[in-house]
N, C-alpha and C positions, 0 to 999 in steps of 0.2 A: 654313642655306644651302639655297635651293630648287634643284630640278633644273635650272631655267633658268640660275641663277647658276653652278652647277657646269659645265654645258655651255659657258656663255659664257667662263668663265675658262680652260677647256681650249683653246678656240679662240683666245682672246686671247693666251695664252702662245705658242701655235704660230705664229700670225701675226706676233707681235712678234719671235720668234726668227729667223724667215726673212724678215724684212721687206725685206731687200735684193733678194730674188728677185722681188718683185711691186710694190714701191713705187719706181718710177723712171720717167723720161720716155723713152719708147721711141725717139723720133726725135732726141733732143738730142745723142747722142754716138755715135761710131763704134765704140768698143771695148765689150766686154762689161762692163757696169757693176759686176757683182758678182764679177769674176774673182778678186780677192784673197781673198774669203771662200770661194769654191767653185772652186778651181783645176782639180780633176779634172773637174767638170761642165762648166766653161768649155772645157776641152780637147776634151771629147766633142762639144760643140755645134759648135766650130770645125772639127772633123775630120769632122763628119757629112755635109758636102756638101749635095747636093740630094736626098738620100734622103727618102722619105715620113715624115711625122710620124704614127706609128701605134702600135699596142700594143708592137711591138718597140722602138721609140724610148723609150717610157715605161718598159719593163722594164729597159732599160739605165740610165735615169735613176735608178730606184729601187734598182738594184744599187749604183750609185755613191753615192747619197745616200738610204739607207733611211728617214732621218728625215723625208723629204718626203712620206711616206704620211700623208695628212690624218687628224686625229682625228675628222673628220666624214666618214664614208664611207658613202654611201647603199647600197652593195652589201652591206656588213657590218652596217649598222644598220637595214636595211629601207628602205622608201620613205617612211616617216614620213607615211603617208596618214591624214588625219583621217576619223573615222567620219561617215557621212552623217547628216543630221537629218530627211530626208524622202525619199519615193520619188516621183519624177516619172513621169507617165504616158508621157511622150515621144510622146504621140499628139495633139499640139496641132494645131489647124487651121492650114493653110499661111499664112493671112493674119496670124497672130500674129507669125511670124518674117519677114514680108515686109520687104525692105529691109535685112536683117541678113546679112552674109556667113556662110557655113556654119561656119567655124572659130570666129568670134566667138559665134555662136548656141550652139555646143557649149560654149564657155567659160562663157557665161551660165547654161546649164542645169546645168553641173557646180557652179558657184558657188551657185546657188539650192538645189541638192540638199544642200549643206553648211550652209545658212542655217537656223537654227531658226525655227519659227513665231512670229509676234509679232502684237500687236494692231494695230500700225501700223509703217511703215518710213520711214526717211529715206534717200534715195539721194543720196550726196555726189558732186559733180562728175559729173552725170548724163549730159551730152551730150544725146542725144535721148531718154534715159530707157529704153533697151532692157532693162537689168537690172530697173528698177522695173516695167516693163510686164509682165514675166513673173511677178514677185512678186504684182502686183495681179491678174493673170489667174489665177494659181494659188491664192491665198489669199482673194481677194475682200475684202481688208483695205486700208485707205487707204495710199497711197504718196505721200510728198511728195518731189519731185525738185528738187534745187538745181543750177543751172548758170549760169555767168557769161556765156555767149554767148546773147544774147536770141533770135537766130534759131533756135537749137536748142531753146530753151524753147517757142517758138511751134510748131515742128514736132512736138515731143513732145505738146503739148496737143492738137493736131489728131488725132494718132494715138490718144490716150487717149479722145477723144470718139468716134472712129470705132469703137473696140473696146468702148466703153461700160464702161470700167474705172475704179475709184476712184483715179486718179492725177492729181495736180496738180503744177504747176511754179512755181518762184520764180526770178526772175533775181537772182542774188546773187554777190558776190565774197567767197568764203569766206576768202581770205587777209586780208581786212579785218575779219573777225569777223562777217560778215553771216549766218553760219549758226548762231550761238549760240542764238538763240531757238528755231529749228527743232529743234536738238538737245535742248533742254530739254523739248520736247513729244514727242520721239520715243521709242518703245519699243526699236527696233532700228535702228542706223545701218549702212548697207552701202556699200562702195566697191570696185569691181572695177578694179584697175590705175589708181588715182589716183596721179599722179606726184609724187615728191619732197616738196616742202613742202606739197602738197595733202593727202596722207595724214597727214603729221606734224601738220598743223593739225587734222585730224579727230580724231586721238587726243587731242591736248591740249585741244581745245574740248569734246570729249565727256566727258572727265574733269571739266572745270570745270562742265559742265552736268548731270553725274550721269546721263548716258544709260544706260539699263538694260543694253543689250548692243550689241556691235560685231562686224561681220564685214568684214574688210579683206584685200584682196590688194595688198600694196605693189608699187610699180614705180618705176623710174628715180630711184634715190636721189640721183643727181648733179644733178638739176634742183632746185637750192636756191639761195637768195640768199646763203647763208653761204659764205665762202671756204674755211673748214675745218668739218668735221663737228662738230655740237653734239650730243653724246649726250643722250638723253632720261632714261634710268634712272640712279639713283645708282651702281649697279655699273659701268655703262659709263663714267661720268664719272671713275672711278678708273683707267681704262685708260691705259697709257703710249703707246698708238697715237694719232697725229695724222693724220687722213685728209683729203686734199684732194679736190676735186671729181673730179679725174682718177682717184683711188683708188676713189671711190664708183662711177665709171663701170665699173671693172673688175668690180664685183659683178654687173653685168647684161650683160657683154660675152661673148656666146656664140660658139662656133665657127660660121663662116659656113654658113648653110643656103640661101643664095640660089641661083638658077639659074646654069647654066654661063656664060651670056653676062654676067650681072651680076658674077659672080666674076672673069671674065676682065678686065672693064673696071676693077674695083676693084684688081686686081693691077697692071694697066697704069698706072693713075693713081698708085698708091703708088710704083711703080718710077720713074716720071717725077719725082715729087715728091722722092724720095730722091736721084735723079741731079742734079736742079736744086739741091738743098741742098748736095750736094758741090761743084757748080760755084760757087755763091755764096760758099761758105767760101773757096775758092781765089781767086776774083775780088776779093772784099772784103778778103782777108787777115785774116779774123776767124773764129775757130772757134766760132761761135754759130749755133744753129738759127734760121731765118727763116721763120715760117709764111706760107703763100701762100693766098689766098682760094679758095673753091670754084670749080669750072669745069664748064661743060656737058660731059656725058660724050661727046657726039658730036664734040667738038673733039679728043678724045684720038686719034682715027683719023688726024689730020693729022701725027702723029709726034712724036718726042722734041724735035727741034730747034724745031718750031713751039711746042710747049708751053713750052720754056725762054724763047723770045722773048716769049711772052705773060706768063709769070711775071716776067720781068725788067722788063717794062713796068709790071706791077702793083706792083712793089716799087721802082720808080724807079732801076733798075740798067742801063738801056739803054746808057749811056755805057761800061759795062764789057764789053759783048758783043763789041766789036771788038778788045778787048785780050786776052780769054781765050776760047778756042773752047769750044763745047759738046762737041766730039768726045771720045770715050772716057768721058764722064761717065754715059752711059746704062748702060754695063757696070758702073760703080760702083754705080749705082742698083739694078741687078739683084742684085748681090752683097749689098748692104745689105738688100734685100728678103728674101733667104734668111735672113740673120742675124736680122732682126726676127721672122720667122715662128717661128724656134726660141726666141727669147727670150720671145715671147708664149705659146708652147706651155708653157714652164715657169711663167709667171705664171698661166696658166689653171688650174694645179693648185690655186691658192689662191682661185679665184673662188667655188666653192660655199661654202667656209668663211667667206669675207668676207660673202657674202649672208646666210648663217645668223647671223653675228655681228650684222648689222644688224636682222634679224628678231627676234632675242633681245632686243636693246636695247628694241625697242618692246613686246615681251611683258613684260619685267621692269618697265617703266614702268607698264604697266597693273596688274600685280600689286601694285606699290608703292601703288597708289591703290585697292586694295580689289576688284579684279576677279579672278575665276577665269578663267584664260587657257589656251587650247589653241592649239598651232601645228602645222601639218603641210601636206601637199599636198592640194589639192582636185581635181586632175586630173592626167593623165599629162603628162609634159614635152613629148611630141609635139604636144599640143594648144596649150600655151603654156609657154615656159621659165619665165615668172614665175608659178609655180603654188603659191607659199606662201600660206597663209591664216592670219590671226590671228583667233581667235574668242574673244571675252571677254564675260563676264556678271558684273554686280555681285553680290557676295556679301552 
């Protein structure tokens, strides 16, 4: 059994054991969904009121349920940082990073620092080719960038000509297998934050094409055509877990880092939606969640009553508004918002382990197909929460 397999099975067992705490539909029910399995924890959450969710909150959670301490703990196992493969000068002319936001440029530099030198590179889902641009500028070796939006290919080509670097672009739909030939001719394939099926296809097609090496930072596992997660590796295929798209979304659902105004609007909208949900259950006399379309944020300032009128129109329930008043349901929405924040605080305990589970599945698949694989962090989390890298070389 490989170290990846041992780590995977430890996480898999822990996630399966506590599945009730993270695999549920947050908005669909009023009661704590796992109360019967964790009564002491449910009591604590319900009696916690509107106190902050902080270290004191989690200390009590772990006192009540010590088994919720994750087997994958970055604080005790280190930061799992990958060793770098090169030293960048960080003294690039300003025109190289022109048009790239500072944080994105820093991510690209960190990614390249962890990418081994190669005779040539294939940039998967390249966008305007910013990652490939730095590799071409740094190594002076050919970079072939694949991108399905033709306008981005054209913009990237213009930039490559301006900088006089060996970077070419191909307009291709990789989900239709149009990157297979390019992978067969590539020494190293790279992908920074290719979403869902895009990075899955890179891994599968690279294995089929016998691409010599891969450097991938996965992202947005839930952006997939499959209703349920299809494991790649043989080990993961033996797991008893069945993951829905909603579960895959948890793997990348971080605690909000948005500005105060954005967080306030998000809280207000969620409160209104939960209040309307309580109203529609009463008005329709059906205890089922009814999803409502997205709304322009500036309309939230018109108040709860206006929001409910709009939502009722969207769902064809205007005939019920005269029979059941919206009064008092905003308070219900506020109460449910507090409850959901606490439920999600518990489910967040499983987020890192679930993401690691998914990364390991990809790593094990590559191992099964003859690659030497390393996984770890290529940058600090403050630069990007999606900082896992899979680095694989054919043996």
